[in-house]
N, CA, C and O atoms as CSV, one atom per row, in Angstrom:
chain,resi,resn,atom,element,x,y,z
A,1,MET,N,N,-42.564,-17.582,49.558
A,1,MET,CA,C,-41.509,-16.649,49.432
A,1,MET,C,C,-40.349,-17.205,48.609
A,1,MET,O,O,-39.633,-16.451,47.950
A,2,SER,N,N,-40.166,-18.524,48.648
A,2,SER,CA,C,-39.115,-19.154,47.849
A,2,SER,C,C,-39.352,-19.006,46.417
A,2,SER,O,O,-38.423,-18.753,45.649
A,3,LEU,N,N,-40.622,-19.161,46.004
A,3,LEU,CA,C,-40.950,-19.043,44.600
A,3,LEU,C,C,-40.740,-17.574,44.077
A,3,LEU,O,O,-40.307,-17.359,42.945
A,4,VAL,N,N,-41.062,-16.600,44.938
A,4,VAL,CA,C,-40.907,-15.203,44.610
A,4,VAL,C,C,-39.374,-14.949,44.446
A,4,VAL,O,O,-38.923,-14.353,43.468
A,5,THR,N,N,-38.642,-15.409,45.406
A,5,THR,CA,C,-37.165,-15.236,45.347
A,5,THR,C,C,-36.591,-15.914,44.041
A,5,THR,O,O,-35.761,-15.338,43.338
A,6,LEU,N,N,-37.043,-17.068,43.783
A,6,LEU,CA,C,-36.493,-17.733,42.550
A,6,LEU,C,C,-36.910,-17.043,41.307
A,6,LEU,O,O,-36.142,-17.006,40.346
A,7,PHE,N,N,-38.122,-16.476,41.268
A,7,PHE,CA,C,-38.510,-15.742,40.164
A,7,PHE,C,C,-37.683,-14.493,39.923
A,7,PHE,O,O,-37.293,-14.184,38.797
A,8,LEU,N,N,-37.428,-13.780,41.019
A,8,LEU,CA,C,-36.629,-12.564,40.971
A,8,LEU,C,C,-35.179,-12.932,40.571
A,8,LEU,O,O,-34.542,-12.188,39.825
A,9,MET,N,N,-34.684,-14.018,41.039
A,9,MET,CA,C,-33.295,-14.395,40.705
A,9,MET,C,C,-33.196,-14.706,39.206
A,9,MET,O,O,-32.195,-14.362,38.577
A,10,VAL,N,N,-34.194,-15.335,38.637
A,10,VAL,CA,C,-34.257,-15.655,37.227
A,10,VAL,C,C,-34.287,-14.366,36.423
A,10,VAL,O,O,-33.561,-14.210,35.440
A,11,CYS,N,N,-35.131,-13.453,36.853
A,11,CYS,CA,C,-35.293,-12.160,36.158
A,11,CYS,C,C,-33.976,-11.359,36.172
A,11,CYS,O,O,-33.552,-10.838,35.140
A,12,LEU,N,N,-33.330,-11.266,37.362
A,12,LEU,CA,C,-32.128,-10.584,37.512
A,12,LEU,C,C,-31.002,-11.196,36.657
A,12,LEU,O,O,-30.184,-10.484,36.073
A,13,ARG,N,N,-30.991,-12.470,36.607
A,13,ARG,CA,C,-29.946,-13.182,35.762
A,13,ARG,C,C,-30.099,-12.795,34.302
A,13,ARG,O,O,-29.119,-12.525,33.608
A,14,TYR,N,N,-31.392,-12.771,33.831
A,14,TYR,CA,C,-31.687,-12.416,32.475
A,14,TYR,C,C,-31.245,-11.015,32.166
A,14,TYR,O,O,-30.614,-10.747,31.144
A,15,LEU,N,N,-31.594,-10.109,33.086
A,15,LEU,CA,C,-31.227,-8.673,32.864
A,15,LEU,C,C,-29.774,-8.452,32.867
A,15,LEU,O,O,-29.270,-7.681,32.050
A,16,LEU,N,N,-29.029,-9.122,33.790
A,16,LEU,CA,C,-27.636,-9.027,33.866
A,16,LEU,C,C,-26.957,-9.554,32.570
A,16,LEU,O,O,-26.009,-8.960,32.055
A,17,ARG,N,N,-27.485,-10.690,32.074
A,17,ARG,CA,C,-26.978,-11.294,30.849
A,17,ARG,C,C,-27.149,-10.346,29.657
A,17,ARG,O,O,-26.259,-10.212,28.817
A,18,LEU,N,N,-28.278,-9.712,29.607
A,18,LEU,CA,C,-28.503,-8.716,28.483
A,18,LEU,C,C,-27.563,-7.576,28.580
A,18,LEU,O,O,-26.980,-7.166,27.576
A,19,ALA,N,N,-27.388,-7.033,29.784
A,19,ALA,CA,C,-26.448,-5.908,29.962
A,19,ALA,C,C,-25.028,-6.283,29.703
A,19,ALA,O,O,-24.244,-5.480,29.198
A,20,TYR,N,N,-24.691,-7.486,30.040
A,20,TYR,CA,C,-23.261,-7.920,29.813
A,20,TYR,C,C,-22.999,-8.098,28.262
A,20,TYR,O,O,-21.973,-7.680,27.727
A,21,LEU,N,N,-23.920,-8.692,27.647
A,21,LEU,CA,C,-23.761,-9.065,26.184
A,21,LEU,C,C,-24.052,-7.892,25.253
A,21,LEU,O,O,-23.666,-7.941,24.085
A,22,LYS,N,N,-24.728,-6.825,25.735
A,22,LYS,CA,C,-25.164,-5.745,24.887
A,22,LYS,C,C,-23.998,-5.170,23.944
A,22,LYS,O,O,-24.250,-4.945,22.760
A,23,PRO,N,N,-22.775,-4.944,24.455
A,23,PRO,CA,C,-21.772,-4.391,23.564
A,23,PRO,C,C,-21.295,-5.413,22.515
A,23,PRO,O,O,-20.706,-4.994,21.519
A,24,TYR,N,N,-21.504,-6.671,22.675
A,24,TYR,CA,C,-20.938,-7.675,21.786
A,24,TYR,C,C,-21.956,-8.273,20.833
A,24,TYR,O,O,-21.628,-8.568,19.684
A,25,VAL,N,N,-23.190,-8.457,21.292
A,25,VAL,CA,C,-24.185,-9.204,20.550
A,25,VAL,C,C,-25.499,-8.455,20.539
A,25,VAL,O,O,-25.945,-7.934,21.561
A,26,ASN,N,N,-26.139,-8.405,19.320
A,26,ASN,CA,C,-27.502,-7.886,19.271
A,26,ASN,C,C,-28.468,-9.031,19.196
A,26,ASN,O,O,-28.678,-9.573,18.112
A,27,LEU,N,N,-29.068,-9.427,20.295
A,27,LEU,CA,C,-29.927,-10.632,20.335
A,27,LEU,C,C,-31.145,-10.493,19.472
A,27,LEU,O,O,-31.707,-11.489,19.018
A,28,GLY,N,N,-31.559,-9.281,19.241
A,28,GLY,CA,C,-32.756,-9.065,18.352
A,28,GLY,C,C,-32.479,-9.389,16.870
A,28,GLY,O,O,-33.400,-9.671,16.103
A,29,ALA,N,N,-31.138,-9.342,16.471
A,29,ALA,CA,C,-30.835,-9.608,15.066
A,29,ALA,C,C,-30.602,-11.070,14.781
A,29,ALA,O,O,-30.371,-11.425,13.626
A,30,LEU,N,N,-30.650,-11.949,15.789
A,30,LEU,CA,C,-30.413,-13.333,15.605
A,30,LEU,C,C,-31.595,-14.004,14.809
A,30,LEU,O,O,-32.754,-13.678,15.068
A,31,ALA,N,N,-31.332,-14.864,13.921
A,31,ALA,CA,C,-32.332,-15.501,13.097
A,31,ALA,C,C,-32.991,-16.623,13.966
A,31,ALA,O,O,-32.308,-17.330,14.706
A,32,ILE,N,N,-34.291,-16.754,13.850
A,32,ILE,CA,C,-35.056,-17.749,14.526
A,32,ILE,C,C,-35.636,-18.696,13.457
A,32,ILE,O,O,-36.436,-18.283,12.618
A,33,ARG,N,N,-35.230,-19.932,13.502
A,33,ARG,CA,C,-35.765,-20.939,12.536
A,33,ARG,C,C,-36.368,-22.052,13.330
A,33,ARG,O,O,-35.667,-22.750,14.062
A,34,PRO,N,N,-37.733,-22.241,13.192
A,34,PRO,CA,C,-38.391,-23.271,13.851
A,34,PRO,C,C,-37.987,-24.651,13.292
A,34,PRO,O,O,-37.765,-24.799,12.090
A,35,GLN,N,N,-37.901,-25.604,14.135
A,35,GLN,CA,C,-37.492,-26.952,13.673
A,35,GLN,C,C,-38.746,-27.845,13.670
A,35,GLN,O,O,-39.039,-28.615,14.584
A,36,ILE,N,N,-39.460,-27.654,12.530
A,36,ILE,CA,C,-40.719,-28.392,12.378
A,36,ILE,C,C,-40.569,-29.891,12.412
A,36,ILE,O,O,-41.399,-30.604,12.975
A,37,GLY,N,N,-39.514,-30.353,11.812
A,37,GLY,CA,C,-39.214,-31.826,11.783
A,37,GLY,C,C,-39.094,-32.448,13.159
A,37,GLY,O,O,-39.615,-33.539,13.388
A,38,VAL,N,N,-38.422,-31.784,14.071
A,38,VAL,CA,C,-38.199,-32.290,15.419
A,38,VAL,C,C,-39.551,-32.215,16.162
A,38,VAL,O,O,-39.890,-33.124,16.920
A,39,ILE,N,N,-40.309,-31.147,15.946
A,39,ILE,CA,C,-41.576,-31.065,16.674
A,39,ILE,C,C,-42.517,-32.145,16.217
A,39,ILE,O,O,-43.221,-32.738,17.034
A,40,ALA,N,N,-42.548,-32.424,14.888
A,40,ALA,CA,C,-43.353,-33.403,14.313
A,40,ALA,C,C,-42.976,-34.810,14.831
A,40,ALA,O,O,-43.852,-35.605,15.172
A,41,LEU,N,N,-41.710,-35.094,14.882
A,41,LEU,CA,C,-41.242,-36.330,15.414
A,41,LEU,C,C,-41.598,-36.543,16.901
A,41,LEU,O,O,-41.955,-37.648,17.311
A,42,PHE,N,N,-41.496,-35.484,17.681
A,42,PHE,CA,C,-41.868,-35.489,19.086
A,42,PHE,C,C,-43.328,-35.816,19.228
A,42,PHE,O,O,-43.708,-36.697,20.000
A,43,LEU,N,N,-44.154,-35.099,18.477
A,43,LEU,CA,C,-45.643,-35.332,18.548
A,43,LEU,C,C,-45.996,-36.708,18.153
A,43,LEU,O,O,-46.834,-37.357,18.778
A,44,LEU,N,N,-45.342,-37.180,17.082
A,44,LEU,CA,C,-45.655,-38.563,16.547
A,44,LEU,C,C,-45.329,-39.606,17.641
A,44,LEU,O,O,-46.154,-40.475,17.926
A,45,LEU,N,N,-44.129,-39.523,18.255
A,45,LEU,CA,C,-43.738,-40.441,19.338
A,45,LEU,C,C,-44.624,-40.290,20.560
A,45,LEU,O,O,-44.938,-41.279,21.222
A,46,PHE,N,N,-45.042,-39.040,20.875
A,46,PHE,CA,C,-45.854,-38.823,22.066
A,46,PHE,C,C,-47.250,-39.511,21.829
A,46,PHE,O,O,-47.776,-40.168,22.727
A,47,VAL,N,N,-47.819,-39.348,20.635
A,47,VAL,CA,C,-49.134,-39.982,20.333
A,47,VAL,C,C,-48.986,-41.491,20.322
A,47,VAL,O,O,-49.860,-42.225,20.782
A,48,GLY,N,N,-47.840,-41.943,19.778
A,48,GLY,CA,C,-47.618,-43.383,19.819
A,48,GLY,C,C,-47.494,-43.950,21.209
A,48,GLY,O,O,-47.997,-45.040,21.480
A,49,GLY,N,N,-46.829,-43.225,22.103
A,49,GLY,CA,C,-46.726,-43.620,23.514
A,49,GLY,C,C,-48.066,-43.634,24.223
A,49,GLY,O,O,-48.382,-44.551,24.981
A,50,LEU,N,N,-48.833,-42.613,23.964
A,50,LEU,CA,C,-50.200,-42.553,24.512
A,50,LEU,C,C,-51.079,-43.803,24.019
A,50,LEU,O,O,-51.786,-44.454,24.789
A,51,ALA,N,N,-50.960,-44.050,22.708
A,51,ALA,CA,C,-51.693,-45.165,22.148
A,51,ALA,C,C,-51.246,-46.459,22.805
A,51,ALA,O,O,-52.091,-47.307,23.094
A,52,THR,N,N,-49.943,-46.651,23.056
A,52,THR,CA,C,-49.404,-47.868,23.646
A,52,THR,C,C,-49.951,-47.984,25.077
A,52,THR,O,O,-50.389,-49.061,25.481
A,53,VAL,N,N,-49.929,-46.894,25.840
A,53,VAL,CA,C,-50.460,-47.004,27.226
A,53,VAL,C,C,-51.983,-47.305,27.187
A,53,VAL,O,O,-52.480,-48.118,27.966
A,54,GLY,N,N,-52.686,-46.653,26.294
A,54,GLY,CA,C,-54.101,-46.937,26.122
A,54,GLY,C,C,-54.387,-48.359,25.767
A,54,GLY,O,O,-55.351,-48.944,26.262
A,55,TYR,N,N,-53.547,-48.945,24.895
A,55,TYR,CA,C,-53.754,-50.335,24.493
A,55,TYR,C,C,-53.480,-51.268,25.648
A,55,TYR,O,O,-54.186,-52.260,25.828
A,56,MET,N,N,-52.463,-50.964,26.435
A,56,MET,CA,C,-52.158,-51.831,27.624
A,56,MET,C,C,-53.262,-51.750,28.662
A,56,MET,O,O,-53.616,-52.753,29.281
A,57,LEU,N,N,-53.809,-50.549,28.851
A,57,LEU,CA,C,-54.935,-50.440,29.785
A,57,LEU,C,C,-56.167,-51.132,29.264
A,57,LEU,O,O,-56.911,-51.704,30.061
A,58,TRP,N,N,-56.420,-51.114,28.000
A,58,TRP,CA,C,-57.555,-51.843,27.439
A,58,TRP,C,C,-57.333,-53.340,27.570
A,58,TRP,O,O,-58.308,-54.054,27.804
A,59,LEU,N,N,-56.153,-53.853,27.439
A,59,LEU,CA,C,-55.876,-55.268,27.627
A,59,LEU,C,C,-56.094,-55.631,29.063
A,59,LEU,O,O,-56.631,-56.706,29.333
A,60,VAL,N,N,-55.715,-54.808,29.992
A,60,VAL,CA,C,-55.965,-55.144,31.437
A,60,VAL,C,C,-57.439,-55.139,31.730
A,60,VAL,O,O,-57.943,-56.015,32.433
A,61,ALA,N,N,-58.145,-54.145,31.188
A,61,ALA,CA,C,-59.549,-54.094,31.469
A,61,ALA,C,C,-60.349,-55.247,30.856
A,61,ALA,O,O,-61.355,-55.699,31.401
A,62,ARG,N,N,-59.844,-55.715,29.668
A,62,ARG,CA,C,-60.501,-56.824,28.987
A,62,ARG,C,C,-60.239,-58.158,29.642
A,62,ARG,O,O,-61.046,-59.082,29.543
A,63,SER,N,N,-59.071,-58.256,30.333
A,63,SER,CA,C,-58.763,-59.577,30.904
A,63,SER,C,C,-59.727,-60.000,31.973
A,63,SER,O,O,-59.935,-61.204,32.118
A,64,GLY,N,N,-60.338,-59.119,32.738
A,64,GLY,CA,C,-61.344,-59.487,33.727
A,64,GLY,C,C,-60.769,-60.113,34.964
A,64,GLY,O,O,-61.532,-60.549,35.825
A,65,LYS,N,N,-59.510,-60.180,35.097
A,65,LYS,CA,C,-58.894,-60.812,36.282
A,65,LYS,C,C,-58.950,-59.868,37.481
A,65,LYS,O,O,-58.955,-58.646,37.330
A,66,ALA,N,N,-58.991,-60.445,38.639
A,66,ALA,CA,C,-58.980,-59.634,39.879
A,66,ALA,C,C,-57.592,-59.065,40.081
A,66,ALA,O,O,-56.635,-59.755,39.726
A,67,PRO,N,N,-57.388,-57.862,40.621
A,67,PRO,CA,C,-56.059,-57.389,40.828
A,67,PRO,C,C,-55.286,-58.145,41.884
A,67,PRO,O,O,-55.870,-58.617,42.859
A,68,VAL,N,N,-53.999,-58.268,41.709
A,68,VAL,CA,C,-53.182,-58.950,42.646
A,68,VAL,C,C,-52.947,-58.094,43.862
A,68,VAL,O,O,-52.577,-56.927,43.736
A,69,THR,N,N,-53.157,-58.653,45.041
A,69,THR,CA,C,-52.844,-57.854,46.278
A,69,THR,C,C,-51.716,-58.516,46.972
A,69,THR,O,O,-51.679,-59.741,47.096
A,70,ALA,N,N,-50.806,-57.737,47.420
A,70,ALA,CA,C,-49.616,-58.218,48.118
A,70,ALA,C,C,-49.999,-58.482,49.571
A,70,ALA,O,O,-50.730,-57.716,50.199
A,71,VAL,N,N,-49.474,-59.598,50.078
A,71,VAL,CA,C,-49.705,-59.980,51.465
A,71,VAL,C,C,-48.350,-59.868,52.176
A,71,VAL,O,O,-47.362,-60.450,51.728
A,72,ALA,N,N,-48.310,-59.162,53.221
A,72,ALA,CA,C,-47.054,-58.995,53.988
A,72,ALA,C,C,-46.831,-60.255,54.747
A,72,ALA,O,O,-47.752,-60.755,55.392
A,73,PRO,N,N,-45.519,-60.846,54.692
A,73,PRO,CA,C,-45.223,-62.058,55.506
A,73,PRO,C,C,-45.093,-61.737,56.913
A,73,PRO,O,O,-44.621,-60.666,57.293
A,74,TYR,N,N,-45.546,-62.737,57.771
A,74,TYR,CA,C,-45.524,-62.539,59.201
A,74,TYR,C,C,-44.253,-63.167,59.784
A,74,TYR,O,O,-44.036,-63.110,60.994
């Protein structure tokens, strides 16, 4: 029920915002310009991060050492 309430609150807020701004702003006339450079930079850094994590996992798997287990002090 919480998710349904949250969804309805978001929808109501959107509709109220449209009704409030209708006399002042036509949201349909606003220009939309995609920011391809920012998207490309994000994807490049994301792939680089995945490659870094993959490399670290490969190094751990290649090392062949047993995992360290913590022993609780008595």
